[in-house]
C-alpha positions in Angstrom: -47.5 -27.9 49.6 -48.5 -26.6 45.7 -50.9 -28.7 44.0 -49.7 -30.4 41.3 -52.7 -31.2 38.6 -53.6 -29.3 36.3 -57.2 -29.3 37.1 -57.2 -26.1 39.5 -57.7 -23.0 37.5 -60.5 -20.1 37.5 -61.3 -21.5 34.4 -59.1 -24.6 34.9 -56.3 -25.9 32.4 -57.8 -29.0 30.6 -57.0 -32.2 32.6 -56.9 -34.9 29.9 -59.9 -37.4 29.4 -58.9 -40.9 27.9 -59.0 -40.2 23.6 -62.6 -41.4 22.7 -62.4 -43.4 19.1 -64.1 -41.7 16.1 -67.3 -42.8 16.5 -67.8 -41.7 19.9 -67.1 -37.8 18.5 -71.1 -37.8 17.5 -72.9 -35.2 19.5 -75.0 -38.3 21.4 -71.8 -39.8 22.1 -70.5 -36.9 23.3 -73.1 -35.7 25.7 -73.5 -39.3 27.1 -69.9 -38.2 28.6 -70.5 -35.2 29.6 -73.5 -36.3 31.5 -70.6 -38.9 33.3 -68.7 -36.3 34.1 -71.7 -33.9 35.5 -72.6 -36.8 37.5 -69.3 -37.4 39.3 -67.5 -33.7 38.7 -70.3 -31.3 39.5 -70.5 -29.3 42.9 -74.2 -29.8 43.5 -75.1 -33.0 41.7 -78.5 -32.6 43.9 -79.3 -29.6 41.8 -78.7 -31.6 38.4 -81.9 -32.4 36.2 -82.2 -35.6 34.8 -82.1 -35.3 31.2 -81.0 -38.3 28.6 -78.0 -37.4 26.4 -80.8 -38.6 23.9 -83.2 -36.3 24.1 -83.5 -34.3 20.4 -84.5 -31.5 21.9 -80.9 -30.6 23.5 -78.8 -31.1 19.9 -75.4 -29.7 21.4 -73.1 -30.6 24.6 -73.1 -26.8 25.6 -77.5 -27.0 25.2 -77.4 -30.2 27.1 -75.0 -28.4 29.8 -78.0 -25.4 29.4 -80.4 -27.5 30.4 -78.8 -30.0 32.7 -77.9 -26.8 35.5 -81.3 -24.8 34.5 -81.8 -25.6 38.7 -78.5 -24.7 39.6 -79.0 -21.1 37.7 -82.8 -20.3 39.4 -80.7 -21.4 42.8 -78.1 -18.6 41.7 -75.1 -21.1 42.2 -74.2 -21.2 38.5 -75.0 -18.5 35.8 -73.6 -20.1 32.9 -70.4 -20.7 34.5 -70.6 -24.7 32.9 -70.1 -25.1 29.0 -68.8 -26.6 26.5 -66.4 -24.9 24.0 -63.2 -26.7 21.6 -59.9 -27.3 23.5 -58.4 -26.1 20.4 -60.2 -22.4 21.4 -59.5 -22.7 25.1 -55.5 -23.4 24.2 -55.4 -20.2 22.2 -56.8 -17.9 25.0 -55.1 -19.8 28.1 -51.7 -20.3 26.7 -50.9 -18.2 23.9 -52.9 -15.3 24.5 -54.9 -14.5 21.4 -58.1 -13.7 21.0 -60.2 -12.7 17.3 -62.7 -9.6 17.3 -62.0 -5.8 17.4 -60.3 -5.7 20.3 -62.0 -2.8 22.2 -63.7 -3.4 25.3 -67.9 -1.9 25.3 -69.6 -0.8 28.2 -73.3 0.4 28.1 -74.4 3.2 30.6 -77.3 5.0 31.8 -77.4 8.7 32.7 -79.8 10.0 35.2 -82.0 11.0 32.5 -82.3 7.5 31.6 -80.6 7.5 27.8 -78.6 4.8 27.2 -74.8 5.5 26.4 -72.7 3.0 24.4 -69.0 3.9 25.9 -65.6 2.6 24.9 -64.0 1.1 27.9 -61.0 -0.3 27.0 -58.3 -0.5 23.7 -56.0 -3.6 23.2 -52.7 -2.4 21.0 -52.3 -3.8 17.7 -55.7 -5.1 17.7 -58.5 -3.7 14.6 -59.8 -1.1 17.2 -56.1 0.4 17.9 -55.9 0.9 14.3 -59.1 2.4 14.0 -57.8 4.6 16.6 -60.4 4.3 19.2 -59.3 5.1 22.6 -60.6 4.4 26.0 -64.0 7.4 26.4 -64.9 7.7 23.1 -68.5 7.3 22.6 -70.6 4.9 20.3 -73.0 6.7 18.9 -74.2 4.0 15.3 -73.4 1.1 14.5 -74.1 -0.7 11.1 -72.8 -3.4 8.7 -71.8 -0.8 6.3 -71.9 3.3 6.6 -74.6 3.1 4.7 -76.8 1.1 6.9 -75.8 2.6 10.6 -78.4 2.5 13.0 -78.4 5.2 15.7 -78.2 3.6 19.5 -81.5 5.3 20.6 -83.2 3.2 17.8 -80.9 0.1 18.5 -81.8 0.3 22.1 -85.4 1.7 21.7 -87.4 -1.6 22.7 -85.0 -2.1 25.9 -86.9 -2.4 28.8 -83.6 -3.0 30.9 -80.0 -2.4 30.7 -79.7 -5.7 30.1 -81.9 -5.6 27.5 -79.6 -2.7 25.5 -76.7 -4.6 26.2 -78.0 -7.6 24.5 -79.1 -5.2 21.6 -75.8 -3.8 21.7 -74.3 -7.0 21.5 -76.6 -7.8 18.4 -75.9 -5.0 16.5 -71.8 -5.8 17.1 -72.0 -9.3 16.1 -70.2 -12.7 16.7 -66.1 -13.0 16.4 -65.6 -13.9 13.5 -62.4 -13.5 11.3 -63.6 -11.3 8.8 -66.3 -9.6 9.8 -66.7 -6.0 9.2 -69.0 -3.2 11.1 -68.8 0.6 10.8 -69.0 2.8 14.2 -69.9 6.7 13.9 -68.2 8.0 17.0 -67.8 10.4 19.4 -64.2 10.6 20.2 -63.7 11.9 23.9 -62.8 15.4 23.8 -64.3 16.1 19.9 -67.3 17.8 19.0 -68.4 16.3 16.1 -68.7 12.8 15.0 -66.3 10.3 13.0 -66.7 7.1 10.6 -64.6 4.2 11.7 -64.8 0.4 9.8 -63.0 -2.5 11.4 -62.7 -5.8 10.6 -62.3 -8.3 12.9 -58.8 -10.4 13.2 -56.3 -11.7 15.3 -54.4 -9.8 18.3 -53.0 -10.5 21.5 -54.5 -9.6 24.3 -51.8 -7.8 26.0 -53.2 -9.0 29.9 -50.4 -6.6 31.8 -50.8 -3.2 30.1 -47.6 -1.0 30.1 -49.8 2.1 31.7 -48.0 0.7 35.5 -46.7 3.2 37.1 -45.3 4.4 40.7 -46.8 7.3 42.7 -44.6 9.4 44.3 -41.7 7.3 43.8 -39.7 9.8 46.0 -42.1 9.8 49.1 -42.1 7.7 51.9 -44.5 5.8 50.4 -44.6 5.4 47.0 -47.6 4.0 45.6 -47.1 1.0 43.0 -50.0 0.3 40.3 -50.7 -2.2 37.9 -53.6 -3.4 35.9 -54.4 -7.2 35.1 -56.8 -7.5 32.5 -57.0 -11.3 32.4 -55.6 -13.7 34.7 -53.9 -16.2 31.1 -50.4 -18.0 30.6 -48.8 -15.2 29.1 -49.2 -13.0 32.0 -46.8 -14.3 34.3 -43.6 -12.9 33.3 -45.2 -9.1 32.7 -46.5 -9.6 36.2 -43.3 -10.7 37.4 -41.3 -7.7 35.7 -43.7 -5.6 37.5 -43.2 -6.7 40.8 -39.5 -6.7 40.7 -39.6 -2.4 39.4 -41.9 -2.6 42.5 -39.6 -4.0 44.8 -36.7 -1.5 43.5 -38.5 1.4 44.2 -39.4 0.0 47.9 -43.1 -0.4 47.1 -45.3 -1.9 49.7 -48.3 0.0 49.2 -49.9 -1.4 46.0 -53.2 -0.5 44.0 -53.6 -3.4 41.5 -56.7 -2.2 38.8 -59.2 -5.8 37.9 -61.9 -3.8 36.8 -63.2 -5.5 33.5 -61.3 -8.9 34.7 -63.5 -11.7 35.3 -61.2 -14.2 36.1 -58.6 -16.8 34.3 -56.4 -19.6 35.5 -56.2 -19.8 39.0 -52.3 -20.5 38.7 -51.8 -16.7 37.8 -54.5 -15.6 40.7 -52.0 -17.7 43.0 -49.1 -15.7 41.5 -50.3 -12.3 42.2 -51.2 -13.4 45.5 -47.7 -14.6 45.5 -46.3 -11.2 44.2 -47.7 -9.4 46.8 -47.2 -11.8 49.6 -43.9 -11.0 50.2 -44.2 -11.3 54.0 -46.1 -14.0 53.6 -44.6 -17.5 54.8 -44.4 -21.3 52.8 -46.9 -22.6 56.3 -49.3 -19.6 56.1 -52.4 -20.5 54.0 -53.6 -19.3 50.9 -57.1 -21.2 50.3 -59.1 -24.3 50.5 -60.1 -26.2 47.8 -62.3 -28.6 48.4 -65.3 -30.5 45.4 -68.4 -33.1 46.1 -69.2 -36.1 48.1 -68.3 -38.3 46.0 -64.1 -36.6 45.8 -64.1 -34.9 48.9 -60.6 -36.6 49.7 -59.6 -34.2 46.9 -59.5 -31.8 49.1 -56.7 -29.6 49.7 -55.0 -26.6 51.1 -53.0 -24.2 48.8 -49.9 -22.7 50.8 -48.4 -18.9 49.8 -45.2 -19.2 47.9 -43.3 -16.1 47.9 -41.9 -15.2 44.7 -38.1 -13.4 44.2 -39.8 -10.4 42.9 -42.2 -10.6 45.5 -43.2 -7.2 47.5 -44.3 -7.0 50.9 -47.1 -5.0 50.7 -48.7 -3.5 53.9 -51.3 -1.8 52.2 -53.6 -3.6 48.6 -56.6 -1.6 46.8 -58.3 -3.5 44.4 -60.3 -1.9 41.8 -63.5 -3.4 40.6 -66.8 -3.1 39.6 -69.4 -6.0 38.7 -67.1 -7.1 36.0 -64.5 -8.0 37.9 -64.8 -12.4 39.1 -63.6 -15.6 39.7 -59.8 -15.5 40.0 -60.1 -11.6 40.3 -62.1 -11.7 43.7 -59.9 -15.3 44.7 -57.1 -13.0 45.1 -58.5 -10.5 47.3 -60.5 -13.1 49.2 -57.1 -15.0 50.1 -55.3 -11.7 51.2 -57.9 -10.6 53.4 -57.4 -12.5 56.7 -53.7 -11.5 56.8 -54.6 -7.8 55.2 -57.4 -7.2 58.3 -57.9 -3.1 58.3 -54.8 -2.6 55.6 -56.7 -3.8 52.1 -59.9 -2.3 50.3 -61.9 -2.4 47.6 -62.4 0.5 45.4 -65.1 1.1 43.0 -67.9 -0.8 42.8 -69.1 -4.1 44.3 -67.8 -7.1 42.5 -69.5 -10.1 40.6 -69.9 -13.0 42.9 -68.4 -16.2 41.6 -66.8 -17.9 44.8 -66.3 -21.1 43.2 -64.0 -22.7 40.4 -64.3 -24.9 36.6 -63.0 -28.3 36.5 -61.8 -28.5 32.8 -62.0 -32.2 30.6 -60.6 -32.2 27.0 -61.5 -34.2 24.5 -58.6 -33.7 22.0 -60.1 -36.2 18.8 -62.8 -34.4 18.9 -61.3 -31.1 19.4 -63.9 -30.5 22.5 -63.4 -29.1 26.1 -65.8 -29.0 28.7 -65.4 -26.5 31.5 -68.4 -27.8 34.8 -68.6 -25.8 38.4 -66.3 -28.3 40.6 -65.0 -26.7 43.2 -65.6 -24.3 46.5 -63.2 -22.5 47.4 -62.6 -20.2 51.0 -59.7 -18.3 52.5 -57.7 -19.3 55.7 -60.1 -17.9 57.5 -62.8 -20.7 56.2 -64.9 -17.5 54.5 -66.0 -17.8 50.8 -69.6 -18.5 49.9 -70.1 -14.5 48.2 -72.1 -15.3 45.5 -73.6 -11.8 46.0 -69.8 -10.2 45.5 -67.2 -8.9 47.8 -67.2 -6.9 50.3 -70.0 -10.0 50.9 -72.9 -9.5 52.5 -72.3 -11.3 55.6 -69.5 -8.9 56.6 -66.7 -11.3 56.8 -64.5 -9.3 54.3 -63.1 -6.6 56.7 -61.9 -3.9 53.9 -64.0 -1.3 52.9 -65.5 -0.4 49.5 -64.5 2.8 48.5 -67.3 3.6 46.1 -66.0 5.6 42.6 -67.1 5.5 39.2 -65.2 4.0 36.7 -63.9 7.2 35.1 -63.6 7.3 31.3 -62.6 10.4 31.0 -58.8 9.6 32.4 -56.8 6.7 31.5 -57.1 3.5 34.1 -53.5 4.6 35.5 -54.3 8.7 35.5 -54.0 9.4 39.5 -56.8 11.9 38.5 -59.2 8.8 37.9 -61.8 9.0 39.8 -61.2 5.7 41.3 -57.5 5.6 40.9 -57.9 8.6 42.7 -60.4 7.5 45.7 -57.4 4.6 45.8 -54.8 6.7 46.8 -57.0 8.6 48.8 -57.6 5.5 50.8 -54.1 4.8 50.6 -52.5 7.9 51.8 -55.4 8.5 54.5 -56.9 5.2 55.2 -60.5 6.9 54.6 -62.9 6.2 51.6 -63.2 9.9 49.8 -66.7 10.9 49.1 -67.9 9.4 45.9 -67.9 11.9 42.8 -71.3 12.8 41.7 -72.6 14.4 38.5 -73.4 17.6 37.7 -75.5 16.6 34.8 -76.6 13.9 32.9 -74.6 14.4 29.4 -71.4 15.0 28.4 -68.2 14.3 30.3 -70.0 13.4 33.3 -72.0 11.2 32.0 -68.7 9.3 31.5 -67.0 10.0 34.7 -70.3 9.8 37.0 -71.7 7.3 39.1 -74.8 6.1 36.8 -78.2 5.7 38.3 -77.9 2.0 37.5 -74.5 -0.2 37.1 -72.9 0.2 33.8 -73.9 -2.8 32.2 -71.1 -5.2 30.2 -72.5 -6.6 26.9 -72.3 -10.1 26.4 -71.2 -11.5 23.3 -73.5 -13.7 20.9 -71.8 -17.2 21.1 -68.7 -15.6 23.6 -65.3 -17.1 23.3 -62.8 -17.5 26.1 -60.9 -14.4 25.8 -65.1 -12.8 26.3 -65.7 -15.1 29.3 -63.0 -13.7 31.0 -63.0 -10.3 29.8 -66.2 -8.7 30.7 -67.6 -6.1 27.5 -64.8 -7.4 25.1 -65.6 -7.4 21.3 
């Protein structure tokens, strides 16, 4: 049966804790409560450090959690996935689908001459970035607090020893997600020969989880191919996803491309919905995934089954467009479908991030505190999971190929000429991965289109909010 608790999400819908007394909202009291949660629910209790909640070296709940999980991070089991935020911020993101910022996706790409480029990957409609005329493929040449204080990208990243250093420098220049904060940008629009100045002020906007670019390729052909992108797994994605798949159903679509290239996860309930929409051929007795907890909560282990929807399509072949930013709930959907689509499932783009575990969320409503901690191990019907190095996994359990393809910023994601989308269509049509695109030179459009010498990097925001934790490179 479908799990009814609000405990299973990636990250999880918050499970309520008893409302604390007013004096228990002090940082010290909150840390003591959090330690109890961690000792009870953390998936790797043997990796928790022994640190008193009274230790003054860790004055906040988030700093305390970071210290407790240091050994788990060193072991590669928890890469910052255990953290504290506010309950109100969680609700704004997961339930309301809103965020504060510019509404722009950024990635850092290194070309063949090792120069760094700051590029726009996506723009959210109705956001400040949209109003300022930003578009996918624009290159940001300089960033400043004002037009008079612009600093060009080579200067910003001058001290960067690695691409991770470069993305940190870019993040620092863009600043935190604070409403009213302004930045100026010197921008070379895609296809232009001269740059323009654009100034934006951070504000609230809707996340638009299922962008309008969904389509059906060759709708009159014998095997029409449906394409849909999902930006993030939040509650407001449910109806748009159902509407798109209803259209796929009407147009006899059985081959589906799901674009998850910047999707870092979110609600497991939406992951289940997407799997159900793709799994019209599944029955309610087919296992979707297994959930297990640590030894203290072994009795809570459960099996979740498919529940096909009225809008489900009987997908015969599925291609997921992925990058190193594709994580968590995105990986879960591919993993749970794999046992049922052996030989008919593929990843297109690049190996995924690698997060085969889920978080439990606990809310202290009176303190406006939410704590997410790694508590769930997730495996598919064949018992396969543990892909900390990403999918396809090193153990070879994922049967489908990885069709290498660049994130081609010279085209919209839904354009059949975009390199990753074109590769997915080619695999759908021929059953074989096409040869990956190769850069002809190290500047200009080829930098935007071709695979870089090192994978693209997605800057992490300063003090990331929930949207930025789950949409990679979002500002």
